[in-house]
Each structure stands twice: as structure tokens, then as C-alpha cells.
N, C-alpha and C positions, 0 to 999 in steps of 0.2 A: 838368518835374522838374529838368532840368539848370540852369535859371535860379535855382532856389531852393537849389541846393547850392553849396558853396564850390569854388573851383578845385582846392584841395588834395584835397578828397574825391573829385572826379572823377578826378584824377590817380591816386590810390591804387586806385580801382576799375578804372581802365584798366590799370594795371600788373598787378593781380591777374588780369585777364582774359587778357592776352597771356602771362603768366608772367614770371619774373624772371631768365631765363638771360642770360648775359653778352652784351651788345651785340647785340641783335636789331635788324635794320634793317627798318623798316616804312614803306610809303607811305600817306599820308592825303590827304583831299580838302579839309581846311579849313586855315585860316591858322595858321602857327607863332606861338605866343605865349609868350615867355620872360620871366619876371619873377623878382625876388628878394624873399624875405620871411623872417621868423623868423631874423634874424641872417645873412642872405646865403644861405640855403638855396635851391637851384635847383628850380624847379617848371616843368613843361611842360603845356600843354593840348594838345588834338588839333591836328594841324598840317596845313598845306596843301602841305608838301613832305616829302621823306624826312628822317628823323632817327633817332637811336639811342636805344634804351631799354636801360639797363644794370641789372645786379644791384645794387640800391641798398642798400649796407650802412649808409648814412647816413640812411635814411628814419626819420622820427619822432624825429630826434636834433638836437642843436644844430649839429653839424658839417655842413659842405657836402660834404666828401670825407673818405676815410680816408687814412692816410699812405702807402698803397701804390699809389694809383691815378692820381696826377697825372702827366702827361707833357707833351710839347711842345705838344700841341693845346690845353692849358689856359692857355697863356701870355697874360698880360694880365688874367686873371680875378681877382676878389676872392674869397678863400677863407677858411674858418674851420676850423681843425684842432684836434683834441683828442688828447692822448697823454701818454707819459712822456718826460721828458728823459733821453736815453741818453748824450749826450756834448756837451761844449761846449769850444771852444778860443778863446782870445784875446778872449773876450767878444763876438766877431763872428759866429761860426758855431755853430749848435746842431743836433744831430741829434735829431729828434722821432720817437718810435717808438709804434706802436700794434699791435693784433693782426694788421694786414694788411701792414705794411711800415714803411719809414723815409722821412722827408723831411728834406732839409737846409733849415734856416732861416738867414736872413741878417739881422743887426741893423744898420741903417744907422749909419754913424759919427757922424752928428749927433745920434742918440738916445742920449745918454750915460746918462740915467736907466734906459732899457730895458736897455742893456748891463750896468749895475751890478746891476739886478734879476736878470738871467740869471746873472751871475757868482756871485751869492750863493745861487742855488738849488742844493740838493743834487741829485745824480743820482737818477733814478726819481721825481722830483716830478711830479705830474699838473698839466698846464697846458692852457689853451685860448688859441690865438693866432689873430689875424686879420692877413691880409696879402695881397700881390699875387704872383702866380706870374710868374716871369721865367725866361728861358732862361739857362742857365749859359754862360760863355765856352767856346768850342769845346774848348780844351785842358783845361778842368776838368770836362768831361762824363765820367760814369762809366757805361759801357755794361753793366756787370755788375749795375747796380741798375735796377729798373723805373722809379724816379723820378730816375735819374741825369742826365737831360737838363735838369732844372729845379731851381730853388730858390725859396723863398718869402721875400720881403722883408717882415719883420714890422712892422706898424704898431701893434698892440695886444697886450697880454699880460694874461691873467687866471690867477693861480696858484690852482688849485682845491683842491690838497691837497699841501702841501710834505712831502717825505720826511724821515726822520731823517738827520742829517748823516753818520752812519756805519752802513751796512747790513751785515748778516752776510756777504753776498757780492753781487757785481755780476752783473747779468743780461747776460752776454756769452757768445758761443759759444766763444771761444778760452780761457776760464778757467772751468771748470766746478767747482762745489763738490762735496764728497763727498756720498754718498747720504743719510747721516744728517742733515746740515745742510739739505739740500734738502727733506727730509720735515718737518723742524722748522719751516721757513719756506716752507711750500708755496705761499703766495700769491706769493712772489717766483719760485719755480721755475716756476709756471704761466705766467709772462710770457715764458719762453724760447721761442725759435723751435721747438725740438724738441717741447716739450710742446704748444704751440699747434698744430703740425702734426699731432700724434697725435690730439688731441681733435677737431679739425676733420675729419680723415680718418675717424675712427670715426663721427662724426655723419653724414658724407656716405654712408658705407657702409650704416649702419642705414636712412637715408632711402631709398636705392636698393633695399635688401632689401624694405622695406615696399611700395614702389612696384611692384616685380616680383611679389611674392607676392599682394598684395591687389588692386591695380588691373589687373594683367595676367593673373593666374591664379586669381582668385576666392577667395583665402583670407580668413578673417575674423580680425582682430586682437582677441583676447579677453584681457582682464586678469584673471588668476585670483587668488584670495586669498593673502595672505602668512601670515596666522595660520590654523593648521590643527591637526587632531588628530595625535597621534603615529603614525608609520608604522613598524611593526615591520620589522626587517631593514634591510639596506643600511647606509649611512653613519650615523654618530652625528648627532643633530639638536640644534640650539640650542633651549633651553627658554625660554619667555617667561612669567614669573609673572603671576598676576592677583590681584585683590583678594579672590577667593573662596579660602578655605583649602583647600589640597590640589588646586586646579585650576590648570591651566596650558595654554598653547598651545605648539605646536612650529612652527618655521620650516621650510617644505617643502624637501626635498632637490632636488626638481624637480616640475613640475606634472603628473606622470604620471597620478594619479587624476583630476585635473580634466579633462585632455584626453580621457581615455577616457569620462568622463561627457558631454563635448561630442559625441564621435562617436556615442554612443548617443542623444543628444538631437537629432541632425539637423544639427549643424554639421560637415559632412563634410570641410571644409578649415580647419584651425585653425593660427594662428601667433601667436607672442608673443616679444618680446625680454624674456626672463624672468630675474628674479633668483633665484638658488639659494643655499642655505646648508647647509654641512656642518661640523659641529663636529669637525674633525680637522686634523692638521698640514698645512701647505702642501706642495704638490708642484710639480714643475717646470711642470706644465700645469694646476694647479688651486689656488685659494685657498679659505679658509673661506667667503668670499662672492665669487660670480662671476656673470657674465651669460652666457646662452646663447640662441641663436636656436632656439626650440622649435617643432617642426612636428609635425603629425599629419594623416593623410589616410585616407579610407575608399575602398573599391573601387579598390585600386591594388596592383600587385605590386612586387617588388624592383627591377626594371628601371625602373619609373616613378619610384620614390623616388630612385634614383641619378641618373637623368637630370635630375630636378628640382633636386637639390642642385648638380649640375655647372652647370646653366644659371644658378642663383642666384649662384654664385660668379663666373661670367664676367660677369654683369650688374653686380655691385657692386664688381668688382675695380678698384682705383685705377689711373687711366690712366698715372701716372708710373712704375709698375712694369712689368716685362716681361709681355706678354700670356700668359694661361694657355693650355695646349695645347688643341687642338681636341677631343681625346679624352683623358680622364683615365686613367692606368694603373690597372688593377684587379688585385687579388690575392685569391685564395681564402683562407679561414681556414686550411686545411691548409698552403698555401704559406707563409703568414705565420708559423705556428708552426714549420714546418720550417726556414725560412731565418733567422728573427729571434727565435723563442722567445716572441713575444707577439702579441696581436691588434691592436696599434696601432704598427706598426714605424716607426722613423725611418730612411728609406731614403737620407738624404743622404750618409752616410759609407761606404757599401758594406761595412759590418761584418756580413757575413752569417755564419751558422753553417754549417760544413762537416761532413758526415758522413765521418769518417776511419776507420770501423770496419775496412774491408778493409786499410787501411794499418797500423793498430795491431795487427792480428793477426800482423804480422811482428816485433812488439816481443818481446824476450827476457825482459822482466820478468814474473815469476810473478804478481804482484798485478794486472797489467794483463790477463793472460790469464784469471785467475780472474774478474775483473769482467766480461769479455766473454763468458765461457762461460755465464752465466746467461741464461735465456730472456727475450727482449725487451730485451736490453742492447745498447748500441752506444757508439761513441766519437765525440765531437764537438769542434770547435775554433772559437774566434772569432779572426778575423784582424784585428789592428790594423794596417791598411795604412800603410806608410811610417813606422811608429812606431819602428823600430830606430834611426833617425837622431836621434830627439828624446828618447827615454826612457833614463834611466840604469838600471843594474842594481838600484840601491837603490829606484827608483820601481816597477820591475816586481815586485820582491820584496814591497814594501809593498802593492801591489794584489792580489798572490796571497794574502797573509795576510788581507787584507780580505775576499776572496771566501770563504776558509775560515771565518772567524769570523762573517760576516754571512749567508752563503748556505748554510752547511753543505756547502761544496764539498770533500769529501774526495776525494783522488785528483786534485787540480788541479795541473797542471804548466804552467810557462811555458817557451816556447822562443823564443829570439831567432835569427832566420835572417839571417846577415850577408850582405854583398854578395858574398863569395866562396863562398856557399852552405854555409858552415860553421855548425853549430849551437852555441849557447851555452845549456846547460840541464843540470839535474841528471839528466835522463832519457837524456842522450846516450849514456851507457855501455851502455844497454840497447837502443838503436836501431841496427838493422842499416843497412848502407849502402844497401840497396835501399829500406828504409822511409824513410830520409831523402830519397832521390832522388825517390820517388813523392810524398811530401808537399811537397817543394820545387816540383815541377812543378805541383801543384794550387794551392798557396797563394801562391807567388811569393817573391821575395827581399826583403831589407830590411824584414821584417815581424816582428811579435811575435805568437805564438800562445798561447792559453790552452786547454790540452787537458783534457777531462773524459770519463771513461768510466763507464758504469753504465746504469741504466734509461733507455730512450730518452726517455720523456716528461719525466722529471725533468731529464735532461741538457739538453733543449731549453729548458725553462722557466727553469732556473737560468742557462743560458748567455745567454738573452735579458735576464734581470735584470742579470747581470754586465756584459753589453755596454752596457746602458743606463747602468749606474753608472760605467763606465770612460770615457765620452765627456766 
């Protein structure tokens, strides 16, 4: 069978068999056969000595390498590169960029026509070059670049797609265009290092999630319908008209009904990277169209679900970020509402809600005592830690007015606790020295407090919304 197959086909089958992880070293018992074909592309057959198999981002393509992988070990090789012209100087040096990195090109001084062609090329033009890899002079090597030890001496140039002479903005890290312009010319924005990193990181995380859930834990990846019947309740749905008069589809808010059907149908472990649609305004953590990793399990308890999600996150977490803790901190619903006023608290800023009922009972203001005398009433405060050094009185007053108008927070007072423990507030004339001292001890100095008294449940929820709004 092997005799009737091309060497290229055998190579691809072999790569698929061993996997495409970066640089795996494997011994073999046959002879190493290296040859070049298809414009200089490198192909390997089974070998009689040790050799490296790499993650080949150039398979099935014209290029032999990408612009981020050449190093000193490739010196002397003939290569073919494709990418965008990022920079050129003096008609002798060109920086070629693709999605994987940059490589410096050198045009020999005797190739005047090649130099002239490069000089006339607008930046961001798409080119294909052929040349020889050479080591840079020692003093010109750049250790900050993965390809900083080498340069490619160009022998041939093929301009595949010249760019417009003047682009809306340049694809460089040190000069970023405003968001509106980047969205208008998204194809340019996607070439940036930041966007490339984000998209590839997302792809890698999703791949690891599927690998962990499906291959290691027996989940079934089921694609559920996008066009569905209207679901009463919940968020507003997008409506999709049809050719039939008075008939329409709705885009699902989430695959909730579908996955319950799967559970009843015997698919006891379901997962999907699901698209969800909600016809409502954007929020800090949600857009009208978003993606979620959707899971459903049968025959499991709360602890099992939480342990699964923790393991999933550890498995897919990017290696370039700090490792996740061995045990995730957990919080009960009662603690979340008590400390943060919502069931999905942001714990990064330590803006917890403090119950100051016992302290406020020392206040001499009649309206405070009247509010606290009702059954189920209490007094709460949000502490904006270290905010006293950064917020002006005008900003604090603006936020206080915002809380009153948007959250119906009547009886809302702001207190600035200065470094000398003195209060700056309209309520200070009603606050006894003992009350100020006890609150200072609990809340700390150089802080800004927002005090609210009334029904406990409302105080906590509105304090949580106000805290979220003030970040």
C-alpha cells in the first residue's frame, strides 16, 4: 500500500498519527529521506535516526515556514515565506510579518530591480519571497525576537496583493487607532498582535474544553437548533420572519429546553459551545449575541458540578497566565447578598457592604432613628477603599445624586473619612463622637462611605447595584 501512495500522503498520515505538538522527538528504524517539492516545501519520510516533528503551520500551503519559526538551526536553507510588508528601510531591509511573527529580509545590493520593487511597495502589501537563511552579524542579533538571530537574503519576490498607498491606520503596537476606526476597518485591526493573540487563545481554550469534557469525561457535543419557538418569560428574544404570513421563529436565549430534552432522551452528559441571543441592551458582562459553554448532567449533585467546572477551568487555563488556585473560594448565596448585595459579586476590589445598624443607632438625627425603628430595618454602608485620595467632593456628590435618581436611594449619605479621622459629610452634625469612632475603627481611614438605612433586603440589593455602578 505504501508503494502506491505519494510520500506527501504518507507524511501527513504519519503526522496525524503522532499528533502535531511542538517538536516531538521520535526514533525510527528506517532511513531519513529529506527532499524538497512544491516550491521548496520540506517533506520527511520515515527515518532511520532521530528527528523532530513540529506543529506544521505551513502544511498544505506554498510557504515552507512561517515568519516566527526560523532560527539559527535553519542557516543555509532555502525558504519560501508569505506575509505582509510591515516596514522597510533604505531599500535594503524589510520586515515581513504574518500571524506567527516577523522575519527580517535583506535585499542584496547588486539586485537593484528587487530593491526598487520593495521601495515602491506600500506597507501591508501581501508578498511571497524566496531566499536563503543566513545568520546575522553578532552585534546585530536581537535576542528579544524569536527570529532575531537570522535574516533571509531575498532572491525572488512575488507581489500577491499590493495595499493602498495610504491606509486608515498602521498595524503597529506603539500607535493604536481609536476603537471606532478599528471597527470600521476590522480587517486591518485583526492583523494586530493583540487581536491575533486573543483569537488564538480563544481557539486554544475551546479546543482544550472539548478535549477535557468529551474525550476525558464522556460528554457529548450536541449542536442544538438556532431557530425555535418563542419562549415566554426571561429576556426579550430576536424575531426571525418567515415567508408565511404571521409566522416567525425566535432565536433562543439559551439551549435550556433542548438540553432538558437530551437529558430525558438518554444523553446524560451534554456540552455545547452555544450561541445565545437576547434582544436587550448591552451589559458589562453580556451582549445581544454571545457565546457560552453550555453544560448539563444527570445523576449528579451540586458538589459534582462545582468540581467539574473547577477542573475544566484548570485544564483550559492559558499557561502564560498565573496558575489557578488548587481550591476555588466558595461563597453561599446568603453571604453574597449580605456582603455584596448580588448573587454574582465582583470580589476584586474589596467593596463589601457593612452592617452599621448598631453604630447608626447612636446617630442623633430623627429621620435615621425613625427609619431604623421599623421592623426588619437596618443601616448599611459601601466602603470605597482609598477613594478619599482620588475623588473630589464634586464627584462624590454627583454619584450620590445618581444613586438617588436611578436607584431610588432616599436617605443616602456620603461620608469622606480623612487621614486625620475627621468626617466630611452633611450628616456629621448628627453623628456623635462615639459613633464616628466606632465606624472609623470598622471601615478604616482615607475612605468614602455611602450610608443607607431602611429595609434590610432593599438596602443590600440597592447597595450592591450602587457598588457595581460606582466601580
